[in-house]
C-alpha positions in Angstrom: 58.7 60.2 -3.1 59.4 56.5 -3.6 58.3 55.8 0.0 55.0 57.6 -0.5 54.3 55.6 -3.6 55.1 52.4 -1.7 52.8 53.4 1.2 50.0 54.3 -1.3 50.4 50.9 -3.1 50.2 49.0 0.2 47.1 51.1 1.2 45.3 50.2 -2.1 46.2 46.6 -1.7 44.8 46.5 1.9 41.7 48.3 0.8 41.1 45.8 -2.1 41.6 42.9 0.3 39.2 44.4 2.8 36.6 44.9 0.1 37.0 41.3 -1.1 36.6 39.9 2.4 33.5 42.0 3.0 31.9 40.8 -0.2 32.8 37.2 0.6 31.2 37.4 4.1 28.1 39.1 2.6 27.7 36.4 0.0 28.1 33.6 2.5 25.5 35.2 4.8 23.1 35.5 1.9 23.6 31.8 0.9 23.1 30.7 4.5 19.9 32.8 4.6 18.6 31.4 1.4 19.4 27.8 2.5 17.7 28.4 5.8 14.6 29.9 4.1 14.5 26.9 1.7 14.8 24.5 4.6 12.1 26.4 6.5 9.8 26.2 3.5 10.4 22.5 3.1 9.7 21.9 6.7 6.5 23.9 6.6 5.4 22.0 3.4 6.1 18.7 5.0 4.2 19.7 8.1 1.2 20.8 6.1 1.4 17.7 3.8 2.8 14.8 5.8 2.1 12.4 3.0 4.9 14.1 1.0 7.5 13.0 3.6 8.0 9.3 3.7 9.9 9.6 7.0 6.7 10.8 8.6 4.9 7.6 7.6 4.2 4.9 10.2 4.8 1.2 9.3 1.1 0.7 8.7 0.9 3.8 6.4 3.8 2.5 4.4 2.0 -0.9 4.2 -1.2 0.8 2.9 0.8 2.4 0.2 2.7 -0.8 -0.6 -0.6 -2.7 -0.9 -1.8 -0.1 -3.5 1.5 -0.6 -5.5 1.1 -4.3 -5.4 -2.5 -4.1 -6.8 -1.3 -1.6 -9.5 1.4 -3.9 -10.6 -0.7 -7.0 -10.7 -3.6 -5.3 -12.6 -1.1 -3.6 -14.9 -0.5 -6.9 -16.7 -4.0 -7.9 -18.1 -3.1 -11.4 -19.2 -1.7 -12.2 -15.7 -4.0 -10.1 -13.6 -7.1 -10.8 -11.4 -9.9 -11.6 -13.8 -12.6 -9.0 -14.5 -15.3 -11.4 -13.3 -13.5 -11.7 -9.9 -12.9 -8.0 -9.5 -16.4 -7.0 -10.5 -18.1 -9.4 -8.1 -15.6 -9.1 -5.2 -17.1 -8.2 -1.8 -13.8 -7.7 0.0 -10.2 -7.5 -1.1 -7.2 -8.0 1.2 -3.5 -7.4 0.2 -0.5 -8.5 2.2 2.5 -6.9 0.5 6.0 -8.4 0.5 6.6 -8.0 4.2 5.6 -11.6 4.3 8.5 -13.9 5.2 8.9 -17.4 6.4 10.0 -17.5 10.1 12.0 -20.7 9.8 12.3 -22.5 13.2 9.7 -20.2 14.8 6.4 -21.7 13.9 5.9 -20.9 10.2 4.5 -18.0 8.3 3.5 -14.5 9.2 2.6 -11.3 7.3 0.7 -8.0 7.6 -1.5 -6.1 5.2 -4.8 -4.3 4.8 -8.4 -5.2 3.7 -11.3 -3.3 2.4 -15.0 -4.3 1.7 -17.8 -2.9 -0.4 -20.3 -0.8 1.3 -23.4 1.1 0.2 -21.2 4.2 -0.4 -18.2 2.5 -2.0 -15.2 0.7 -0.6 -14.5 0.9 3.1 -11.4 2.4 4.8 -8.4 0.1 5.0 -8.4 -2.4 8.0 -5.0 -3.6 9.2 -4.8 -7.4 9.2 -2.3 -10.1 9.9 -2.0 -13.7 8.5 -0.3 -16.6 10.2 0.1 -20.3 9.7 -1.0 -22.5 6.8 1.1 -24.5 4.4 1.8 -21.8 1.8 5.3 -21.2 3.2 6.4 -24.6 1.9 4.8 -23.8 -1.5 6.7 -20.5 -1.8 10.1 -21.8 -0.8 10.6 -19.4 2.1 10.8 -16.2 0.1 9.2 -12.8 0.5 5.9 -12.7 -1.4 2.7 -10.7 -2.0 -0.6 -12.2 -1.1 -4.1 -11.2 -2.3 -7.3 -12.6 -0.9 -10.7 -11.9 -2.4 -14.0 -12.6 -0.7 -16.5 -13.4 -3.4 -19.9 -13.6 -1.6 -21.6 -12.6 1.6 -20.4 -15.7 3.5 -16.8 -15.0 2.6 -17.4 -11.3 3.5 -19.0 -12.3 6.9 -15.9 -14.4 7.7 -13.6 -11.5 6.9 -15.7 -9.2 9.1 -15.0 -11.2 12.1 -11.8 -10.3 14.0 -10.3 -13.7 13.4 -11.0 -16.6 11.0 -9.2 -19.5 9.3 -9.1 -19.7 5.5 -10.8 -22.9 4.3 -12.5 -23.3 7.7 -16.1 -22.0 7.8 -15.8 -20.6 4.3 -14.3 -22.5 1.4 -11.3 -21.2 -0.4 -9.6 -21.9 -3.7 -6.6 -20.8 -5.7 -7.9 -18.0 -7.9 -7.9 -18.0 -11.7 -5.5 -15.6 -13.4 -5.9 -13.5 -16.5 -8.4 -10.7 -17.3 -10.8 -13.1 -19.1 -10.1 -16.2 -17.0 -12.8 -17.6 -14.8 -15.7 -16.6 -16.9 -16.6 -20.2 -17.8 -15.6 -21.9 -14.5 -17.5 -22.8 -11.4 -15.2 -21.0 -9.0 -18.0 -18.8 -7.9 -20.1 -21.8 -6.9 -17.4 -23.7 -5.0 -15.4 -21.0 -3.2 -16.3 -18.1 -0.9 -12.7 -16.9 -1.2 -10.1 -16.8 -3.9 -6.5 -16.6 -3.0 -3.4 -15.5 -4.9 0.3 -15.1 -4.5 3.1 -13.2 -6.3 6.7 -14.2 -6.0 9.6 -13.4 -8.3 7.2 -11.5 -10.5 5.0 -14.5 -11.1 1.3 -14.0 -10.1 -0.7 -17.2 -9.6 -3.5 -18.8 -7.6 -2.4 -20.4 -4.3 -3.9 -22.7 -1.7 -3.9 -20.7 1.6 -6.1 -23.2 3.5 -5.3 -23.3 7.2 -3.9 -19.8 7.3 -5.5 -17.6 10.0 -6.4 -14.0 9.3 -7.1 -11.6 12.2 -7.4 -7.9 12.9 -4.1 -6.3 13.7 -5.3 -4.3 16.7 -2.0 -2.5 17.4 -1.7 -1.1 13.9 -5.5 -0.3 13.9 -4.8 2.0 16.9 -1.8 3.4 15.1 -3.6 4.0 11.9 -6.9 5.3 13.3 -5.7 6.8 16.6 -8.2 4.6 18.3 -9.2 0.9 18.5 -12.2 0.3 16.2 -13.8 -3.1 15.7 -12.9 -4.8 12.5 -16.6 -5.0 11.3 -17.1 -1.2 11.9 -14.1 -0.3 9.7 -15.0 -2.8 6.9 -18.7 -1.9 7.0 -17.8 1.8 6.3 -18.8 3.1 9.7 -15.3 4.6 10.3 -13.9 7.3 8.0 -10.6 6.4 6.4 -7.6 8.2 7.9 -6.0 11.1 6.0 -3.4 9.9 3.6 -4.6 6.2 3.3 -7.0 6.7 0.3 -4.4 5.5 -2.2 -5.3 1.8 -1.5 -9.0 2.3 -1.6 -8.6 4.4 -4.7 -6.7 1.5 -6.4 -9.4 -1.1 -5.4 -12.2 1.3 -6.6 -10.4 2.0 -9.9 -9.9 -1.7 -10.9 -13.3 -2.9 -9.7 -15.0 -0.2 -11.7 -12.9 -0.9 -14.8 -13.8 -4.6 -14.5 -17.5 -3.9 -14.0 -17.5 -1.7 -17.1 -15.8 -4.4 -19.2 -18.2 -7.0 -17.9 -21.2 -4.9 -18.8 -19.8 -4.1 -22.3 -19.1 -7.8 -22.8 -22.6 -8.8 -21.7 -24.2 -6.3 -24.1 -22.0 -7.5 -26.9 -23.1 -11.1 -26.3 -26.8 -10.3 -26.4 
């Protein structure tokens, strides 16, 4: 009788252990299935929306987004931003984000960014550019910086539309005024086709970029657009902006319109 009870007790224990193992295996399989489903859904979402996955971005796409961030940060501080008068009258705007570094011992300065110009239908798609040379490296002490270049009239715009030109060469350039209301009573518009700015260590100021050469970055143009388009075609709005690059054009559009609105309001108030 005692042996029967012992066998029954062992049987119950084995049955309970078997059930626990079965439940554990089932739970693990369910978790694996849920994890796989979640991963599949994330993969599908990233495939359908590549902009949501930074790892899918090329170097030029990251630079387009970085240029928009630079403009957002600069214009987010009104007393230290690009003046309304400059933004409202700008014909083209180029931003070279903080990939700019001084190549000590290898011939000076080099950086990459994007430019956009006004067209009859708004601002053009972003055109990849590179900047080299000039004396601004010495002024900035060899650190990473952001650069902003603004073409203020047709001559400055025409220079930018070429695939290569030198700042301060055929078109005059000057360090741009800073502050939302700055520049309204100066003659910068009469003496400069281009205004140039830098931001380093959080300080945004006008800078002399004379002698620096700007040219179309043909390799990154091919990468961004999937085909080599002439600089002028992109900046004249003849080429549709690639998917996912609208953030930079949207930022330029936003701040130029805001500046235009404030300029009109100020003009009416002064009448």
